[in-house]
Jmol script that loads the backbone (N, CA, C; Angstrom):
load data "model"
ATOM      1  N   MET A   1       3.787  -7.848  17.459  1.00  0.00           N
ATOM      2  CA  MET A   1       2.780  -7.105  16.733  1.00  0.00           C
ATOM      3  C   MET A   1       3.482  -6.364  15.589  1.00  0.00           C
ATOM      4  N   TYR A   2       2.769  -6.270  14.455  1.00  0.00           N
ATOM      5  CA  TYR A   2       3.357  -5.715  13.239  1.00  0.00           C
ATOM      6  C   TYR A   2       2.374  -4.770  12.560  1.00  0.00           C
ATOM      7  N   ALA A   3       2.915  -3.783  11.858  1.00  0.00           N
ATOM      8  CA  ALA A   3       2.098  -2.916  11.020  1.00  0.00           C
ATOM      9  C   ALA A   3       2.474  -3.175   9.569  1.00  0.00           C
ATOM     10  N   LEU A   4       1.498  -3.605   8.799  1.00  0.00           N
ATOM     11  CA  LEU A   4       1.682  -3.846   7.373  1.00  0.00           C
ATOM     12  C   LEU A   4       1.193  -2.605   6.636  1.00  0.00           C
ATOM     13  N   PHE A   5       2.040  -2.051   5.796  1.00  0.00           N
ATOM     14  CA  PHE A   5       1.700  -0.887   4.973  1.00  0.00           C
ATOM     15  C   PHE A   5       1.717  -1.318   3.515  1.00  0.00           C
ATOM     16  N   LEU A   6       0.674  -0.972   2.809  1.00  0.00           N
ATOM     17  CA  LEU A   6       0.597  -1.238   1.376  1.00  0.00           C
ATOM     18  C   LEU A   6       0.233   0.052   0.675  1.00  0.00           C
ATOM     19  N   ILE A   7       1.126   0.536  -0.187  1.00  0.00           N
ATOM     20  CA  ILE A   7       0.832   1.691  -1.027  1.00  0.00           C
ATOM     21  C   ILE A   7       0.382   1.118  -2.356  1.00  0.00           C
ATOM     22  N   LEU A   8      -0.892   1.291  -2.637  1.00  0.00           N
ATOM     23  CA  LEU A   8      -1.531   0.639  -3.776  1.00  0.00           C
ATOM     24  C   LEU A   8      -1.843   1.672  -4.853  1.00  0.00           C
ATOM     25  N   ASN A   9      -1.115   1.614  -5.947  1.00  0.00           N
ATOM     26  CA  ASN A   9      -1.360   2.540  -7.054  1.00  0.00           C
ATOM     27  C   ASN A   9      -2.567   2.132  -7.883  1.00  0.00           C
ATOM     28  N   ASP A  10      -2.831   0.844  -7.968  1.00  0.00           N
ATOM     29  CA  ASP A  10      -3.995   0.348  -8.702  1.00  0.00           C
ATOM     30  C   ASP A  10      -5.188   0.346  -7.753  1.00  0.00           C
ATOM     31  N   VAL A  11      -5.857   1.494  -7.644  1.00  0.00           N
ATOM     32  CA  VAL A  11      -6.930   1.648  -6.661  1.00  0.00           C
ATOM     33  C   VAL A  11      -8.117   0.737  -6.937  1.00  0.00           C
ATOM     34  N   TYR A  12      -8.197   0.183  -8.143  1.00  0.00           N
ATOM     35  CA  TYR A  12      -9.290  -0.730  -8.458  1.00  0.00           C
ATOM     36  C   TYR A  12      -9.123  -2.082  -7.756  1.00  0.00           C
ATOM     37  N   MET A  13      -7.950  -2.321  -7.197  1.00  0.00           N
ATOM     38  CA  MET A  13      -7.682  -3.557  -6.460  1.00  0.00           C
ATOM     39  C   MET A  13      -8.024  -3.438  -4.971  1.00  0.00           C
ATOM     40  N   LEU A  14      -8.478  -2.271  -4.540  1.00  0.00           N
ATOM     41  CA  LEU A  14      -8.698  -2.028  -3.115  1.00  0.00           C
ATOM     42  C   LEU A  14      -9.677  -3.022  -2.495  1.00  0.00           C
ATOM     43  N   ASP A  15     -10.801  -3.269  -3.132  1.00  0.00           N
ATOM     44  CA  ASP A  15     -11.786  -4.203  -2.581  1.00  0.00           C
ATOM     45  C   ASP A  15     -11.203  -5.609  -2.447  1.00  0.00           C
ATOM     46  N   ASP A  16     -10.419  -6.027  -3.427  1.00  0.00           N
ATOM     47  CA  ASP A  16      -9.793  -7.350  -3.365  1.00  0.00           C
ATOM     48  C   ASP A  16      -8.817  -7.443  -2.191  1.00  0.00           C
ATOM     49  N   ILE A  17      -8.097  -6.375  -1.946  1.00  0.00           N
ATOM     50  CA  ILE A  17      -7.142  -6.357  -0.834  1.00  0.00           C
ATOM     51  C   ILE A  17      -7.889  -6.388   0.500  1.00  0.00           C
ATOM     52  N   PHE A  18      -8.963  -5.604   0.610  1.00  0.00           N
ATOM     53  CA  PHE A  18      -9.746  -5.627   1.849  1.00  0.00           C
ATOM     54  C   PHE A  18     -10.361  -7.002   2.086  1.00  0.00           C
ATOM     55  N   GLU A  19     -10.710  -7.694   1.032  1.00  0.00           N
ATOM     56  CA  GLU A  19     -11.259  -9.047   1.167  1.00  0.00           C
ATOM     57  C   GLU A  19     -10.235  -9.984   1.820  1.00  0.00           C
ATOM     58  N   ILE A  20      -8.977  -9.804   1.496  1.00  0.00           N
ATOM     59  CA  ILE A  20      -7.915 -10.617   2.107  1.00  0.00           C
ATOM     60  C   ILE A  20      -7.872 -10.385   3.613  1.00  0.00           C
ATOM     61  N   PHE A  21      -7.894  -9.126   4.020  1.00  0.00           N
ATOM     62  CA  PHE A  21      -7.872  -8.819   5.453  1.00  0.00           C
ATOM     63  C   PHE A  21      -9.129  -9.363   6.147  1.00  0.00           C
ATOM     64  N   TYR A  22     -10.257  -9.254   5.477  1.00  0.00           N
ATOM     65  CA  TYR A  22     -11.509  -9.772   6.038  1.00  0.00           C
ATOM     66  C   TYR A  22     -11.425 -11.283   6.265  1.00  0.00           C
ATOM     67  N   GLU A  23     -10.924 -12.008   5.281  1.00  0.00           N
ATOM     68  CA  GLU A  23     -10.787 -13.461   5.387  1.00  0.00           C
ATOM     69  C   GLU A  23      -9.852 -13.865   6.528  1.00  0.00           C
ATOM     70  N   LEU A  24      -8.863 -13.035   6.808  1.00  0.00           N
ATOM     71  CA  LEU A  24      -7.901 -13.323   7.875  1.00  0.00           C
ATOM     72  C   LEU A  24      -8.371 -12.796   9.233  1.00  0.00           C
ATOM     73  N   LYS A  25      -9.538 -12.152   9.238  1.00  0.00           N
ATOM     74  CA  LYS A  25     -10.128 -11.606  10.462  1.00  0.00           C
ATOM     75  C   LYS A  25      -9.243 -10.556  11.130  1.00  0.00           C
ATOM     76  N   VAL A  26      -8.621  -9.720  10.304  1.00  0.00           N
ATOM     77  CA  VAL A  26      -7.859  -8.581  10.815  1.00  0.00           C
ATOM     78  C   VAL A  26      -8.403  -7.315  10.172  1.00  0.00           C
ATOM     79  N   GLY A  27      -8.295  -6.220  10.871  1.00  0.00           N
ATOM     80  CA  GLY A  27      -8.772  -4.951  10.351  1.00  0.00           C
ATOM     81  C   GLY A  27      -7.731  -4.267   9.485  1.00  0.00           C
ATOM     82  N   ALA A  28      -8.181  -3.295   8.743  1.00  0.00           N
ATOM     83  CA  ALA A  28      -7.289  -2.488   7.914  1.00  0.00           C
ATOM     84  C   ALA A  28      -7.959  -1.144   7.670  1.00  0.00           C
ATOM     85  N   THR A  29      -7.156  -0.137   7.467  1.00  0.00           N
ATOM     86  CA  THR A  29      -7.640   1.211   7.175  1.00  0.00           C
ATOM     87  C   THR A  29      -6.955   1.691   5.906  1.00  0.00           C
ATOM     88  N   SER A  30      -7.706   2.374   5.063  1.00  0.00           N
ATOM     89  CA  SER A  30      -7.090   2.950   3.865  1.00  0.00           C
ATOM     90  C   SER A  30      -7.338   4.448   3.842  1.00  0.00           C
ATOM     91  N   PHE A  31      -6.427   5.142   3.205  1.00  0.00           N
ATOM     92  CA  PHE A  31      -6.601   6.581   3.000  1.00  0.00           C
ATOM     93  C   PHE A  31      -5.943   6.974   1.685  1.00  0.00           C
ATOM     94  N   ASP A  32      -6.443   8.052   1.114  1.00  0.00           N
ATOM     95  CA  ASP A  32      -5.873   8.563  -0.125  1.00  0.00           C
ATOM     96  C   ASP A  32      -4.479   9.107   0.149  1.00  0.00           C
ATOM     97  N   SER A  33      -3.581   8.864  -0.770  1.00  0.00           N
ATOM     98  CA  SER A  33      -2.228   9.382  -0.644  1.00  0.00           C
ATOM     99  C   SER A  33      -1.724   9.737  -2.042  1.00  0.00           C
ATOM    100  N   ILE A  34      -0.628  10.447  -2.070  1.00  0.00           N
ATOM    101  CA  ILE A  34      -0.039  10.842  -3.344  1.00  0.00           C
ATOM    102  C   ILE A  34       1.471  10.765  -3.219  1.00  0.00           C
ATOM    103  N   GLY A  35       2.118  10.236  -4.233  1.00  0.00           N
ATOM    104  CA  GLY A  35       3.568  10.094  -4.209  1.00  0.00           C
ATOM    105  C   GLY A  35       4.268  11.390  -4.567  1.00  0.00           C
ATOM    106  N   MET A  36       5.463  11.554  -4.061  1.00  0.00           N
ATOM    107  CA  MET A  36       6.232  12.770  -4.297  1.00  0.00           C
ATOM    108  C   MET A  36       6.566  12.951  -5.773  1.00  0.00           C
ATOM    109  N   GLY A  37       6.785  11.871  -6.490  1.00  0.00           N
ATOM    110  CA  GLY A  37       7.083  11.983  -7.918  1.00  0.00           C
ATOM    111  C   GLY A  37       5.964  12.671  -8.678  1.00  0.00           C
ATOM    112  N   LYS A  38       4.727  12.309  -8.373  1.00  0.00           N
ATOM    113  CA  LYS A  38       3.582  12.928  -9.039  1.00  0.00           C
ATOM    114  C   LYS A  38       3.494  14.412  -8.681  1.00  0.00           C
ATOM    115  N   VAL A  39       3.756  14.742  -7.420  1.00  0.00           N
ATOM    116  CA  VAL A  39       3.712  16.144  -6.990  1.00  0.00           C
ATOM    117  C   VAL A  39       4.762  16.957  -7.742  1.00  0.00           C
ATOM    118  N   LEU A  40       5.975  16.422  -7.833  1.00  0.00           N
ATOM    119  CA  LEU A  40       7.041  17.145  -8.538  1.00  0.00           C
ATOM    120  C   LEU A  40       6.691  17.349 -10.004  1.00  0.00           C
ATOM    121  N   LEU A  41       6.131  16.324 -10.634  1.00  0.00           N
ATOM    122  CA  LEU A  41       5.755  16.447 -12.040  1.00  0.00           C
ATOM    123  C   LEU A  41       4.648  17.476 -12.231  1.00  0.00           C
ATOM    124  N   GLU A  42       3.688  17.495 -11.318  1.00  0.00           N
ATOM    125  CA  GLU A  42       2.581  18.450 -11.437  1.00  0.00           C
ATOM    126  C   GLU A  42       3.047  19.883 -11.248  1.00  0.00           C
ATOM    127  N   HIS A  43       4.134  20.076 -10.513  1.00  0.00           N
ATOM    128  CA  HIS A  43       4.661  21.417 -10.294  1.00  0.00           C
ATOM    129  C   HIS A  43       5.812  21.741 -11.251  1.00  0.00           C
ATOM    130  N   ASN A  44       5.990  20.878 -12.242  1.00  0.00           N
ATOM    131  CA  ASN A  44       7.026  21.063 -13.257  1.00  0.00           C
ATOM    132  C   ASN A  44       8.413  21.276 -12.670  1.00  0.00           C
ATOM    133  N   VAL A  45       8.704  20.593 -11.580  1.00  0.00           N
ATOM    134  CA  VAL A  45      10.041  20.638 -11.000  1.00  0.00           C
ATOM    135  C   VAL A  45      10.944  19.777 -11.874  1.00  0.00           C
ATOM    136  N   SER A  46      12.070  20.312 -12.233  1.00  0.00           N
ATOM    137  CA  SER A  46      12.980  19.602 -13.120  1.00  0.00           C
ATOM    138  C   SER A  46      13.884  18.660 -12.322  1.00  0.00           C
ATOM    139  N   VAL A  47      13.510  17.400 -12.329  1.00  0.00           N
ATOM    140  CA  VAL A  47      14.322  16.348 -11.718  1.00  0.00           C
ATOM    141  C   VAL A  47      14.506  15.300 -12.811  1.00  0.00           C
ATOM    142  N   PRO A  48      15.748  15.080 -13.269  1.00  0.00           N
ATOM    143  CA  PRO A  48      15.964  14.194 -14.423  1.00  0.00           C
ATOM    144  C   PRO A  48      15.264  12.842 -14.317  1.00  0.00           C
ATOM    145  N   PHE A  49      15.347  12.191 -13.174  1.00  0.00           N
ATOM    146  CA  PHE A  49      14.726  10.874 -13.031  1.00  0.00           C
ATOM    147  C   PHE A  49      13.217  10.963 -13.205  1.00  0.00           C
ATOM    148  N   PHE A  50      12.577  11.933 -12.560  1.00  0.00           N
ATOM    149  CA  PHE A  50      11.129  12.038 -12.624  1.00  0.00           C
ATOM    150  C   PHE A  50      10.649  12.484 -14.001  1.00  0.00           C
ATOM    151  N   SER A  51      11.411  13.327 -14.657  1.00  0.00           N
ATOM    152  CA  SER A  51      10.973  13.742 -15.986  1.00  0.00           C
ATOM    153  C   SER A  51      11.034  12.580 -16.973  1.00  0.00           C
ATOM    154  N   SER A  52      11.923  11.613 -16.719  1.00  0.00           N
ATOM    155  CA  SER A  52      12.008  10.457 -17.613  1.00  0.00           C
ATOM    156  C   SER A  52      10.834   9.505 -17.445  1.00  0.00           C
ATOM    157  N   ILE A  53      10.131   9.586 -16.316  1.00  0.00           N
ATOM    158  CA  ILE A  53       8.973   8.712 -16.112  1.00  0.00           C
ATOM    159  C   ILE A  53       7.651   9.461 -16.290  1.00  0.00           C
ATOM    160  N   ARG A  54       7.724  10.694 -16.750  1.00  0.00           N
ATOM    161  CA  ARG A  54       6.507  11.494 -16.917  1.00  0.00           C
ATOM    162  C   ARG A  54       5.473  10.760 -17.774  1.00  0.00           C
ATOM    163  N   LYS A  55       5.908  10.122 -18.838  1.00  0.00           N
ATOM    164  CA  LYS A  55       4.965   9.433 -19.722  1.00  0.00           C
ATOM    165  C   LYS A  55       4.256   8.286 -19.015  1.00  0.00           C
ATOM    166  N   LEU A  56       4.920   7.667 -18.050  1.00  0.00           N
ATOM    167  CA  LEU A  56       4.292   6.571 -17.305  1.00  0.00           C
ATOM    168  C   LEU A  56       3.211   7.083 -16.358  1.00  0.00           C
ATOM    169  N   ILE A  57       3.399   8.296 -15.851  1.00  0.00           N
ATOM    170  CA  ILE A  57       2.495   8.820 -14.829  1.00  0.00           C
ATOM    171  C   ILE A  57       1.387   9.677 -15.424  1.00  0.00           C
ATOM    172  N   ASP A  58       1.684  10.432 -16.456  1.00  0.00           N
ATOM    173  CA  ASP A  58       0.677  11.313 -17.046  1.00  0.00           C
ATOM    174  C   ASP A  58      -0.577  10.535 -17.399  1.00  0.00           C
ATOM    175  N   GLY A  59      -1.705  11.085 -17.026  1.00  0.00           N
ATOM    176  CA  GLY A  59      -2.978  10.462 -17.347  1.00  0.00           C
ATOM    177  C   GLY A  59      -3.451   9.484 -16.301  1.00  0.00           C
ATOM    178  N   ASN A  60      -2.589   9.069 -15.395  1.00  0.00           N
ATOM    179  CA  ASN A  60      -3.007   8.171 -14.329  1.00  0.00           C
ATOM    180  C   ASN A  60      -3.724   8.952 -13.240  1.00  0.00           C
ATOM    181  N   LYS A  61      -4.414   8.237 -12.388  1.00  0.00           N
ATOM    182  CA  LYS A  61      -5.068   8.890 -11.262  1.00  0.00           C
ATOM    183  C   LYS A  61      -4.007   9.614 -10.440  1.00  0.00           C
ATOM    184  N   PRO A  62      -4.347  10.769  -9.876  1.00  0.00           N
ATOM    185  CA  PRO A  62      -3.349  11.569  -9.171  1.00  0.00           C
ATOM    186  C   PRO A  62      -3.063  11.065  -7.765  1.00  0.00           C
ATOM    187  N   TYR A  63      -3.668   9.978  -7.368  1.00  0.00           N
ATOM    188  CA  TYR A  63      -3.444   9.496  -6.010  1.00  0.00           C
ATOM    189  C   TYR A  63      -3.385   7.981  -5.989  1.00  0.00           C
ATOM    190  N   ASN A  64      -2.986   7.480  -4.848  1.00  0.00           N
ATOM    191  CA  ASN A  64      -3.021   6.052  -4.612  1.00  0.00           C
ATOM    192  C   ASN A  64      -3.700   5.828  -3.273  1.00  0.00           C
ATOM    193  N   LYS A  65      -3.768   4.610  -2.847  1.00  0.00           N
ATOM    194  CA  LYS A  65      -4.339   4.270  -1.548  1.00  0.00           C
ATOM    195  C   LYS A  65      -3.234   3.716  -0.673  1.00  0.00           C
ATOM    196  N   THR A  66      -3.163   4.192   0.539  1.00  0.00           N
ATOM    197  CA  THR A  66      -2.274   3.609   1.526  1.00  0.00           C
ATOM    198  C   THR A  66      -3.137   2.811   2.483  1.00  0.00           C
ATOM    199  N   ILE A  67      -2.802   1.550   2.656  1.00  0.00           N
ATOM    200  CA  ILE A  67      -3.559   0.645   3.511  1.00  0.00           C
ATOM    201  C   ILE A  67      -2.661   0.259   4.669  1.00  0.00           C
ATOM    202  N   VAL A  68      -3.206   0.346   5.883  1.00  0.00           N
ATOM    203  CA  VAL A  68      -2.458   0.003   7.086  1.00  0.00           C
ATOM    204  C   VAL A  68      -3.243  -1.036   7.858  1.00  0.00           C
ATOM    205  N   SER A  69      -2.551  -2.078   8.306  1.00  0.00           N
ATOM    206  CA  SER A  69      -3.165  -3.098   9.142  1.00  0.00           C
ATOM    207  C   SER A  69      -2.196  -3.460  10.257  1.00  0.00           C
ATOM    208  N   VAL A  70      -2.671  -3.409  11.501  1.00  0.00           N
ATOM    209  CA  VAL A  70      -1.872  -3.841  12.639  1.00  0.00           C
ATOM    210  C   VAL A  70      -2.273  -5.277  12.942  1.00  0.00           C
ATOM    211  N   ILE A  71      -1.287  -6.164  12.904  1.00  0.00           N
ATOM    212  CA  ILE A  71      -1.535  -7.604  13.020  1.00  0.00           C
ATOM    213  C   ILE A  71      -0.704  -8.152  14.174  1.00  0.00           C
ATOM    214  N   LYS A  72      -1.365  -8.853  15.083  1.00  0.00           N
ATOM    215  CA  LYS A  72      -0.678  -9.379  16.274  1.00  0.00           C
ATOM    216  C   LYS A  72       0.249 -10.548  15.972  1.00  0.00           C
ATOM    217  N   GLU A  73      -0.264 -11.560  15.300  1.00  0.00           N
ATOM    218  CA  GLU A  73       0.471 -12.805  15.138  1.00  0.00           C
ATOM    219  C   GLU A  73       1.307 -12.821  13.859  1.00  0.00           C
ATOM    220  N   LYS A  74       2.537 -13.300  13.987  1.00  0.00           N
ATOM    221  CA  LYS A  74       3.453 -13.382  12.840  1.00  0.00           C
ATOM    222  C   LYS A  74       2.900 -14.297  11.755  1.00  0.00           C
ATOM    223  N   GLU A  75       2.236 -15.380  12.147  1.00  0.00           N
ATOM    224  CA  GLU A  75       1.683 -16.322  11.170  1.00  0.00           C
ATOM    225  C   GLU A  75       0.602 -15.657  10.318  1.00  0.00           C
ATOM    226  N   VAL A  76      -0.233 -14.845  10.950  1.00  0.00           N
ATOM    227  CA  VAL A  76      -1.290 -14.136  10.218  1.00  0.00           C
ATOM    228  C   VAL A  76      -0.666 -13.091   9.304  1.00  0.00           C
ATOM    229  N   LEU A  77       0.338 -12.399   9.808  1.00  0.00           N
ATOM    230  CA  LEU A  77       1.058 -11.429   8.976  1.00  0.00           C
ATOM    231  C   LEU A  77       1.631 -12.103   7.742  1.00  0.00           C
ATOM    232  N   ASP A  78       2.313 -13.227   7.945  1.00  0.00           N
ATOM    233  CA  ASP A  78       2.922 -13.935   6.816  1.00  0.00           C
ATOM    234  C   ASP A  78       1.876 -14.362   5.794  1.00  0.00           C
ATOM    235  N   GLU A  79       0.719 -14.799   6.281  1.00  0.00           N
ATOM    236  CA  GLU A  79      -0.347 -15.198   5.369  1.00  0.00           C
ATOM    237  C   GLU A  79      -0.897 -13.997   4.598  1.00  0.00           C
ATOM    238  N   ALA A  80      -1.045 -12.863   5.282  1.00  0.00           N
ATOM    239  CA  ALA A  80      -1.518 -11.645   4.609  1.00  0.00           C
ATOM    240  C   ALA A  80      -0.539 -11.222   3.523  1.00  0.00           C
ATOM    241  N   VAL A  81       0.747 -11.213   3.857  1.00  0.00           N
ATOM    242  CA  VAL A  81       1.780 -10.821   2.881  1.00  0.00           C
ATOM    243  C   VAL A  81       1.755 -11.762   1.680  1.00  0.00           C
ATOM    244  N   GLU A  82       1.649 -13.057   1.947  1.00  0.00           N
ATOM    245  CA  GLU A  82       1.622 -14.031   0.855  1.00  0.00           C
ATOM    246  C   GLU A  82       0.412 -13.824  -0.050  1.00  0.00           C
ATOM    247  N   LYS A  83      -0.762 -13.636   0.541  1.00  0.00           N
ATOM    248  CA  LYS A  83      -1.978 -13.467  -0.263  1.00  0.00           C
ATOM    249  C   LYS A  83      -1.966 -12.160  -1.047  1.00  0.00           C
ATOM    250  N   ILE A  84      -1.446 -11.103  -0.442  1.00  0.00           N
ATOM    251  CA  ILE A  84      -1.353  -9.825  -1.163  1.00  0.00           C
ATOM    252  C   ILE A  84      -0.368  -9.960  -2.315  1.00  0.00           C
ATOM    253  N   ASN A  85       0.771 -10.595  -2.060  1.00  0.00           N
ATOM    254  CA  ASN A  85       1.741 -10.831  -3.133  1.00  0.00           C
ATOM    255  C   ASN A  85       1.114 -11.620  -4.274  1.00  0.00           C
ATOM    256  N   GLN A  86       0.338 -12.643  -3.952  1.00  0.00           N
ATOM    257  CA  GLN A  86      -0.328 -13.429  -4.998  1.00  0.00           C
ATOM    258  C   GLN A  86      -1.325 -12.564  -5.768  1.00  0.00           C
ATOM    259  N   LYS A  87      -2.135 -11.802  -5.051  1.00  0.00           N
ATOM    260  CA  LYS A  87      -3.159 -10.972  -5.697  1.00  0.00           C
ATOM    261  C   LYS A  87      -2.531  -9.922  -6.614  1.00  0.00           C
ATOM    262  N   LEU A  88      -1.391  -9.387  -6.194  1.00  0.00           N
ATOM    263  CA  LEU A  88      -0.738  -8.322  -6.969  1.00  0.00           C
ATOM    264  C   LEU A  88       0.415  -8.860  -7.819  1.00  0.00           C
ATOM    265  N   ASP A  89       0.403 -10.168  -8.072  1.00  0.00           N
ATOM    266  CA  ASP A  89       1.402 -10.811  -8.927  1.00  0.00           C
ATOM    267  C   ASP A  89       2.815 -10.465  -8.478  1.00  0.00           C
ATOM    268  N   ASN A  90       3.040 -10.538  -7.159  1.00  0.00           N
ATOM    269  CA  ASN A  90       4.355 -10.260  -6.570  1.00  0.00           C
ATOM    270  C   ASN A  90       4.923  -8.903  -6.990  1.00  0.00           C
ATOM    271  N   PHE A  91       4.040  -7.964  -7.264  1.00  0.00           N
ATOM    272  CA  PHE A  91       4.441  -6.603  -7.637  1.00  0.00           C
ATOM    273  C   PHE A  91       5.285  -6.591  -8.912  1.00  0.00           C
ATOM    274  N   ASN A  92       5.090  -7.587  -9.779  1.00  0.00           N
ATOM    275  CA  ASN A  92       5.852  -7.661 -11.022  1.00  0.00           C
ATOM    276  C   ASN A  92       5.448  -6.591 -12.023  1.00  0.00           C
ATOM    277  N   LYS A  93       4.190  -6.168 -11.984  1.00  0.00           N
ATOM    278  CA  LYS A  93       3.728  -5.118 -12.892  1.00  0.00           C
ATOM    279  C   LYS A  93       4.271  -3.774 -12.411  1.00  0.00           C
ATOM    280  N   GLN A  94       4.906  -3.062 -13.310  1.00  0.00           N
ATOM    281  CA  GLN A  94       5.516  -1.781 -12.959  1.00  0.00           C
ATOM    282  C   GLN A  94       4.476  -0.802 -12.447  1.00  0.00           C
ATOM    283  N   GLY A  95       4.772  -0.177 -11.319  1.00  0.00           N
ATOM    284  CA  GLY A  95       3.927   0.892 -10.808  1.00  0.00           C
ATOM    285  C   GLY A  95       2.720   0.433 -10.010  1.00  0.00           C
ATOM    286  N   ILE A  96       2.597  -0.853  -9.705  1.00  0.00           N
ATOM    287  CA  ILE A  96       1.414  -1.327  -8.974  1.00  0.00           C
ATOM    288  C   ILE A  96       1.434  -0.855  -7.523  1.00  0.00           C
ATOM    289  N   GLY A  97       2.611  -0.633  -6.977  1.00  0.00           N
ATOM    290  CA  GLY A  97       2.727  -0.154  -5.607  1.00  0.00           C
ATOM    291  C   GLY A  97       3.859  -0.865  -4.893  1.00  0.00           C
ATOM    292  N   PHE A  98       3.851  -0.760  -3.557  1.00  0.00           N
ATOM    293  CA  PHE A  98       4.837  -1.492  -2.766  1.00  0.00           C
ATOM    294  C   PHE A  98       4.293  -1.717  -1.364  1.00  0.00           C
ATOM    295  N   MET A  99       4.913  -2.671  -0.676  1.00  0.00           N
ATOM    296  CA  MET A  99       4.441  -3.078   0.637  1.00  0.00           C
ATOM    297  C   MET A  99       5.650  -3.224   1.557  1.00  0.00           C
ATOM    298  N   PHE A 100       5.444  -2.840   2.836  1.00  0.00           N
ATOM    299  CA  PHE A 100       6.491  -3.060   3.824  1.00  0.00           C
ATOM    300  C   PHE A 100       5.851  -3.299   5.183  1.00  0.00           C
ATOM    301  N   VAL A 101       6.626  -3.885   6.089  1.00  0.00           N
ATOM    302  CA  VAL A 101       6.156  -4.234   7.424  1.00  0.00           C
ATOM    303  C   VAL A 101       7.119  -3.636   8.436  1.00  0.00           C
ATOM    304  N   VAL A 102       6.565  -3.063   9.509  1.00  0.00           N
ATOM    305  CA  VAL A 102       7.384  -2.553  10.607  1.00  0.00           C
ATOM    306  C   VAL A 102       6.863  -3.121  11.922  1.00  0.00           C
ATOM    307  N   PRO A 103       7.758  -3.309  12.887  1.00  0.00           N
ATOM    308  CA  PRO A 103       7.293  -3.804  14.189  1.00  0.00           C
ATOM    309  C   PRO A 103       6.526  -2.708  14.932  1.00  0.00           C
ATOM    310  N   VAL A 104       5.551  -3.133  15.713  1.00  0.00           N
ATOM    311  CA  VAL A 104       4.779  -2.215  16.555  1.00  0.00           C
ATOM    312  C   VAL A 104       5.129  -2.527  18.001  1.00  0.00           C
ATOM    313  N   ILE A 105       5.663  -1.552  18.707  1.00  0.00           N
ATOM    314  CA  ILE A 105       6.052  -1.740  20.096  1.00  0.00           C
ATOM    315  C   ILE A 105       4.841  -1.677  21.009  1.00  0.00           C
ATOM    316  N   ASP A 106       4.019  -0.672  20.814  1.00  0.00           N
ATOM    317  CA  ASP A 106       2.801  -0.497  21.597  1.00  0.00           C
ATOM    318  C   ASP A 106       1.684  -0.054  20.681  1.00  0.00           C
ATOM    319  N   CYS A 107       0.469  -0.374  21.088  1.00  0.00           N
ATOM    320  CA  CYS A 107      -0.713   0.043  20.318  1.00  0.00           C
ATOM    321  C   CYS A 107      -1.769   0.508  21.306  1.00  0.00           C
ATOM    322  N   TYR A 108      -2.326   1.674  21.095  1.00  0.00           N
ATOM    323  CA  TYR A 108      -3.310   2.248  22.004  1.00  0.00           C
ATOM    324  C   TYR A 108      -4.608   2.504  21.266  1.00  0.00           C
ATOM    325  N   GLY A 109      -5.697   2.361  21.980  1.00  0.00           N
ATOM    326  CA  GLY A 109      -7.009   2.676  21.409  1.00  0.00           C
ATOM    327  C   GLY A 109      -7.642   1.575  20.609  1.00  0.00           C
ATOM    328  N   SER A 110      -7.061   0.411  20.614  1.00  0.00           N
ATOM    329  CA  SER A 110      -7.640  -0.688  19.843  1.00  0.00           C
ATOM    330  C   SER A 110      -8.809  -1.345  20.561  1.00  0.00           C
ATOM    331  N   GLY A 111      -8.981  -1.044  21.861  1.00  0.00           N
ATOM    332  CA  GLY A 111     -10.064  -1.644  22.622  1.00  0.00           C
ATOM    333  C   GLY A 111      -9.775  -3.052  23.080  1.00  0.00           C
ATOM    334  N   LYS A 112      -8.571  -3.548  22.772  1.00  0.00           N
ATOM    335  CA  LYS A 112      -8.180  -4.901  23.165  1.00  0.00           C
ATOM    336  C   LYS A 112      -6.910  -4.824  23.998  1.00  0.00           C
ATOM    337  N   LYS A 113      -6.788  -5.739  24.919  1.00  0.00           N
ATOM    338  CA  LYS A 113      -5.572  -5.778  25.745  1.00  0.00           C
ATOM    339  C   LYS A 113      -4.660  -6.879  25.286  1.00  0.00           C
TER     340      LYS A 113
END
end "model"
wireframe off; spacefill off
backbone 0.3
color backbone group
């Protein structure tokens, strides 16, 4: 069992991403999130790296979406990752977000055994 996490900065892509999970018959949950870089910039904390990207972030939405999906089968996970990569152009566009997968040892409350 695996947990797929997608931090999606382009929130307009959210429906397209949920469509992928729907087609694969797996659930997903999204919630609003905000990156630390944006928080530091909003509080005018002087960090050389973040101040150099201020122009990239200024004017953008102050949050992103974090999407989580727990997927049982490795084959389904691989298909989800492939389709998300295709939809997001393999994350080639700067600032679109990032995705990672972690193993799930146990899962409770899913209603399934």
